[in-house]
C-alpha positions as CSV (number, residue, x, y, z in Angstrom):
1,M,-13.8,-8.3,-21.3
2,P,-14.8,-9.1,-17.7
3,R,-12.5,-7.9,-15.1
4,R,-10.2,-10.5,-13.3
5,K,-11.6,-11.4,-9.9
6,R,-9.4,-9.9,-7.1
7,I,-7.7,-12.5,-4.9
8,L,-7.3,-10.8,-1.5
9,I,-6.3,-13.5,1.1
10,A,-6.6,-13.1,4.7
11,G,-3.3,-12.9,6.6
12,M,-1.2,-11.8,3.7
13,P,0.0,-8.4,3.3
14,Y,-1.0,-6.5,0.2
15,H,0.7,-3.2,-1.3
16,I,-2.4,-1.2,-2.4
17,V,-2.1,2.0,-4.9
18,Q,-4.9,4.3,-5.6
19,R,-4.3,7.2,-8.0
20,G,-6.1,10.4,-8.9
21,H,-8.2,10.2,-12.2
22,N,-5.7,11.2,-15.2
23,R,-3.1,11.7,-12.2
24,S,-4.8,14.8,-11.0
25,N,-4.3,15.8,-7.4
26,C,-6.4,14.0,-4.8
27,F,-5.0,16.0,-2.0
28,Y,-4.5,19.7,-2.0
29,D,-3.4,20.5,1.6
30,D,-2.9,18.9,5.1
31,A,-6.5,19.3,5.8
32,D,-7.2,16.9,3.0
33,K,-4.8,14.3,4.0
34,A,-5.9,14.5,7.5
35,C,-9.3,14.0,6.5
36,Y,-8.3,10.9,4.4
37,L,-6.5,9.4,7.3
38,S,-9.5,9.9,9.6
39,I,-11.7,8.1,7.4
40,L,-9.3,5.3,6.8
41,A,-8.9,4.8,10.6
42,R,-12.7,4.3,10.8
43,Y,-12.6,1.6,8.2
44,L,-9.4,-0.1,9.5
45,T,-11.3,-0.6,12.7
46,G,-14.6,-1.5,11.1
47,Y,-13.0,-4.1,8.8
48,D,-10.4,-5.5,11.2
49,V,-7.6,-4.6,8.8
50,Q,-4.0,-3.7,10.0
51,L,-2.0,-0.8,8.4
52,H,1.6,-1.5,8.3
53,A,3.0,1.6,6.1
54,F,1.5,4.3,4.1
55,V,2.5,7.5,2.1
56,L,0.0,10.2,0.9
57,M,1.2,11.8,-2.2
58,S,-0.3,14.6,-4.1
59,N,-2.2,12.6,-6.8
60,H,-1.9,8.9,-5.2
61,V,-1.8,6.8,-2.2
62,H,0.4,3.9,-1.1
63,M,-0.7,1.4,1.7
64,L,0.5,-2.0,2.9
65,L,-2.3,-3.9,4.5
66,T,-3.2,-7.2,6.0
67,A,-6.7,-8.2,6.5
68,N,-8.1,-11.0,9.1
69,Q,-10.9,-11.8,6.5
70,D,-10.7,-12.7,2.8
71,G,-11.7,-9.9,0.4
72,V,-12.3,-7.1,2.9
73,I,-9.5,-5.0,1.8
74,S,-11.5,-4.2,-1.4
75,N,-14.5,-3.3,0.8
76,L,-12.2,-0.9,2.9
77,I,-10.7,0.9,-0.2
78,Q,-14.4,1.1,-1.9
79,N,-15.7,2.8,1.1
80,L,-12.7,4.7,2.0
81,G,-12.7,6.0,-1.5
82,R,-16.4,6.9,-1.7
83,D,-16.5,8.8,1.7
84,Y,-13.3,10.7,0.8
85,V,-14.6,11.9,-2.6
86,H,-17.8,12.8,-0.8
87,Y,-15.6,15.2,1.3
88,F,-13.5,16.3,-1.4
89,N,-16.2,17.1,-4.0
90,K,-18.2,19.1,-1.4
91,R,-15.1,21.1,-0.1
92,Y,-13.9,22.2,-3.8
93,Q,-17.4,22.4,-5.3
94,R,-16.9,19.7,-7.9
95,V,-18.8,16.9,-9.2
96,G,-17.7,13.4,-10.7
97,T,-15.0,10.8,-10.1
98,L,-11.7,11.4,-8.3
99,W,-10.1,8.2,-8.5
100,D,-8.4,6.3,-11.7
101,G,-10.4,3.3,-12.1
102,R,-9.7,0.2,-9.7
103,F,-6.9,0.4,-7.2
104,K,-3.9,-1.7,-7.7
105,D,-2.9,-4.4,-5.5
106,S,0.0,-6.8,-5.1
107,L,0.4,-9.8,-2.6
108,V,3.7,-9.5,-0.8
109,D,5.8,-12.3,0.1
110,T,6.7,-11.6,3.9
111,D,9.9,-13.3,4.1
112,Q,11.5,-11.9,0.9
113,Y,9.9,-8.7,0.1
114,F,8.0,-7.2,3.1
115,L,10.6,-4.7,4.4
116,T,11.7,-3.7,0.7
117,C,8.0,-2.9,0.0
118,Q,7.7,-1.0,3.1
119,R,10.6,1.1,2.4
120,Y,9.5,1.6,-1.0
121,I,6.4,3.2,0.0
122,E,8.1,5.3,2.8
123,L,10.7,6.4,0.0
124,N,8.2,7.7,-2.5
125,P,8.6,11.4,-1.5
126,V,12.3,10.9,-1.9
127,R,12.1,9.4,-5.3
128,A,9.6,12.2,-6.5
129,N,12.4,14.7,-5.4
130,M,10.0,16.5,-2.9
131,V,12.2,16.0,0.1
132,I,15.9,14.7,0.5
133,Y,15.2,12.3,3.4
134,P,12.2,10.4,4.3
135,E,11.8,11.9,7.8
136,D,11.3,15.3,6.1
137,Y,7.6,14.3,4.6
138,H,5.1,14.5,7.2
139,W,2.5,12.3,5.7
140,S,3.9,8.8,5.8
141,S,4.4,5.9,8.2
142,Y,8.2,6.3,8.5
143,H,7.9,8.4,11.4
144,A,6.3,5.5,13.2
145,N,8.4,2.7,11.9
146,A,11.7,4.7,12.0
147,K,11.2,7.3,14.5
148,G,8.9,5.6,17.0
149,L,6.2,8.2,16.5
150,D,2.8,6.9,17.9
151,I,0.5,7.0,14.8
152,N,-2.5,5.2,16.0
153,I,-3.5,3.9,12.7
154,V,-0.2,2.0,12.1
155,T,0.3,-1.6,13.3
156,P,3.7,-3.2,13.1
157,H,4.0,-6.4,11.1
158,R,5.8,-9.3,12.7
159,V,8.5,-9.3,10.1
160,Y,9.0,-5.6,11.3
161,L,8.9,-6.6,15.0
162,N,11.5,-9.2,14.4
163,L,14.3,-6.7,13.5
164,A,15.0,-6.6,17.3
165,D,13.6,-7.4,20.8
166,T,13.6,-3.9,22.0
167,L,12.0,-0.7,20.4
168,D,15.0,1.4,20.4
169,Q,17.2,-1.3,18.7
170,R,14.2,-2.0,16.4
171,L,13.9,1.5,15.3
172,A,17.8,1.7,14.8
173,N,17.9,-1.3,12.6
174,Y,15.0,-0.1,10.6
175,R,16.6,3.2,9.8
176,A,19.9,1.4,8.9
177,L,17.9,-0.2,6.1
178,F,17.5,3.2,4.5
179,A,21.2,3.8,4.3
180,H,21.3,1.8,1.0
181,D,19.0,2.5,-1.9
182,I,16.4,0.0,-3.1
183,S,18.1,-2.1,-5.9
184,D,16.9,-1.5,-9.6
185,E,15.9,-5.1,-9.8
186,D,13.7,-4.9,-6.7
187,L,12.2,-1.4,-7.8
188,N,11.3,-3.1,-11.2
189,S,10.0,-6.1,-9.3
190,I,7.7,-4.1,-7.2
191,R,6.2,-1.8,-10.0
192,I,5.7,-4.8,-12.3
193,A,3.9,-6.8,-9.5
194,L,1.5,-3.6,-9.0
195,N,0.8,-3.0,-12.6
196,H,-0.3,-6.5,-13.2
197,N,-1.9,-7.1,-9.8
198,Y,0.7,-9.9,-9.3
199,P,2.4,-11.2,-6.1
200,L,5.6,-9.6,-5.2
201,A,7.2,-13.1,-4.6
202,N,9.4,-15.6,-6.2
203,E,7.9,-18.4,-8.3
204,E,8.3,-21.0,-5.5
205,F,6.1,-18.8,-3.3
206,I,3.6,-18.3,-6.1
207,T,3.2,-22.0,-6.8
208,A,2.8,-22.6,-3.1
209,L,0.0,-20.1,-3.1
210,T,-1.6,-21.6,-6.1
211,D,-1.6,-25.2,-4.8
212,K,-2.9,-24.2,-1.4
213,Y,-5.8,-21.8,-2.7
214,D,-6.4,-23.6,-6.1
215,I,-6.3,-20.0,-7.7
216,S,-4.1,-18.7,-10.5
217,F,-2.0,-15.4,-10.3
218,G,-1.0,-15.4,-13.8
219,R,-0.7,-12.2,-15.5
220,R,-3.4,-11.5,-18.0
221,L,-2.4,-11.0,-21.6
222,K,-3.5,-8.1,-23.7
223,G,-6.2,-8.8,-26.4
224,R,-9.0,-11.3,-26.5
225,P,-8.5,-14.7,-24.7
226,C,-8.1,-17.7,-27.3
227,K,-11.1,-19.8,-27.8
């Protein structure tokens, strides 16, 4: 069965996940993570893509990205993955693939889900019981979005900027969002959207996108298509 064509629209934020093959580690230490972010920085500039949030886990990566051209997020992820595999294989004297097939992507409705998705990404280490608080994990954008640390690869999205007019108040308002857990309903919505490469949005938003771009976001059913 042919792969479904990716729909990566300019100006829309996308939640991207790439996992290690068979859930094996793609990072073993801080040097690996630093190398990955260095390569990512190069391609963010080269493809004119903004990174709003990220977390590097032991065996997978989450990113929230917006591109200024259609489709270039795929180019960024493919080149980033290829260059990092070259580094990883050379360092650990291995051969073969590192990533588990195609990356997952989910377009994010900025009005309803953007900040929830950003929090979901930055709370990954907490949900994985690696740390108690998101600030205790070094390799995420939480330190930029909640603490004001200058991480040069992170570009604030307009939804985040609209939290307040001043930096200090914006940081405080963003930290306040973490006082409450993400609801089970939102967690489920995020995971279903990722698993199906489906927009994280309500049906009205999806219908508007379908009409505007003349494309279908419908989930693909298992099995052979009907003739």
